[in-house]
C-alpha positions in Angstrom: -57.5 -46.5 -13.9 -55.6 -44.9 -16.6 -52.7 -46.5 -18.5 -49.6 -44.6 -19.6 -46.4 -45.5 -21.3 -43.4 -44.0 -19.7 -39.8 -44.0 -21.1 -37.0 -44.1 -18.5 -33.4 -44.2 -19.7 -34.5 -45.6 -23.1 -36.7 -48.4 -21.6 -40.5 -48.2 -22.1 -42.7 -49.1 -19.1 -46.4 -49.4 -19.1 -47.9 -48.0 -15.8 -51.4 -47.8 -14.4 -52.4 -44.8 -12.4 -55.5 -44.6 -10.2 -57.0 -41.2 -9.3 -58.2 -41.1 -5.7 -60.6 -38.4 -4.7 -62.4 -37.7 -1.4 -66.1 -36.9 -1.1 -65.7 -33.3 -2.3 -63.9 -34.4 -5.5 -60.6 -32.8 -4.5 -57.3 -34.7 -4.2 -56.1 -35.2 -0.7 -52.5 -34.5 0.0 -50.7 -35.8 3.1 -47.2 -34.6 4.0 -45.1 -36.1 6.8 -41.9 -34.6 8.2 -39.5 -36.3 10.6 -37.4 -33.9 12.6 -34.6 -34.9 14.8 -32.2 -33.0 17.2 -28.6 -34.1 17.8 -28.2 -35.8 21.1 -25.8 -34.1 23.5 -23.7 -35.5 26.3 -22.5 -33.4 29.2 -19.0 -33.2 27.7 -20.1 -31.8 24.3 -20.0 -28.1 23.8 -22.2 -26.4 21.2 -21.2 -23.0 20.0 -23.7 -20.7 18.3 -23.0 -19.7 14.7 -22.5 -16.1 14.0 -25.6 -14.6 12.3 -25.4 -12.2 9.3 -26.1 -9.3 11.7 -23.2 -10.2 14.1 -20.8 -10.7 11.1 -20.2 -7.0 11.1 -17.9 -7.4 14.1 -15.5 -9.6 12.1 -12.3 -7.7 11.2 -12.1 -6.1 7.8 -9.9 -8.1 5.3 -11.1 -11.4 6.7 -12.7 -13.9 4.3 -16.0 -15.2 5.6 -17.2 -18.8 4.8 -20.9 -18.8 5.4 -23.6 -21.5 5.3 -25.1 -21.8 1.8 -28.3 -23.4 3.3 -29.8 -24.3 6.6 -28.6 -27.5 8.2 -26.6 -29.2 10.9 -22.8 -29.3 11.2 -21.6 -32.9 11.0 -17.8 -32.2 11.2 -15.3 -29.3 11.3 -12.3 -30.4 9.3 -9.9 -27.5 10.3 -8.6 -25.8 13.5 -7.6 -22.2 14.1 -4.2 -21.5 12.6 -4.5 -24.2 9.9 -3.3 -23.2 6.4 -5.8 -24.1 3.7 -5.7 -24.1 -0.1 -8.6 -23.2 -2.4 -11.0 -26.3 -2.5 -9.9 -27.8 0.9 -12.9 -29.1 2.8 -13.4 -26.9 5.9 -16.8 -28.0 7.2 -19.3 -30.8 6.4 -22.9 -29.6 6.6 -25.9 -31.9 6.5 -28.9 -30.4 4.8 -31.9 -32.3 3.3 -30.3 -35.6 4.4 -27.2 -35.0 2.3 -23.7 -34.3 3.3 -22.4 -31.1 1.8 -18.7 -30.3 1.8 -18.1 -26.6 2.4 -14.7 -25.6 0.9 -12.2 -22.8 1.2 -12.8 -20.3 -1.5 -9.1 -19.4 -1.7 -5.8 -20.0 0.0 -5.4 -18.6 3.5 -5.1 -19.3 7.3 -8.1 -20.1 9.4 -8.6 -17.2 11.8 -11.6 -18.4 13.8 -14.2 -21.1 13.8 -17.8 -20.1 14.7 -19.5 -23.5 14.7 -19.0 -26.9 16.3 -20.1 -30.4 15.5 -23.8 -30.8 16.1 -24.7 -27.1 15.9 -27.6 -25.9 13.6 -27.1 -23.1 11.1 -29.3 -21.0 8.9 -28.5 -19.7 5.4 -25.8 -17.0 5.6 -24.6 -17.8 9.1 -20.8 -17.4 9.4 -19.1 -20.8 9.8 -15.4 -19.9 9.5 -13.3 -16.7 9.0 -10.0 -16.8 7.1 -7.1 -14.3 6.7 
């Protein structure tokens, strides 16, 4: 066992650390991941997000709001035709067990919504287009 002094937020703590090695003298690392899929009922509809490649079919002049990271859509806060201001929350994206508010980059009108609650998205997938 090795003893160390660690300072956290100005408070000093004394900790003991034990090094565990297997027979070959190399540390053993175990990683566990828990994956879950949203449960669907028969009345729910999941639309597929528009990928980066399909985004070329979006009309010129439209503003694209895309997923900054992979995750699951928890909620869509707007409808087609809604007027939004810069900073208005458009979609809530869960990524890494955190809720991320995806906001309108500028003032405009929601032209189309490419995702629905419960759909999975990858980085760069188009979530919403604005005019």
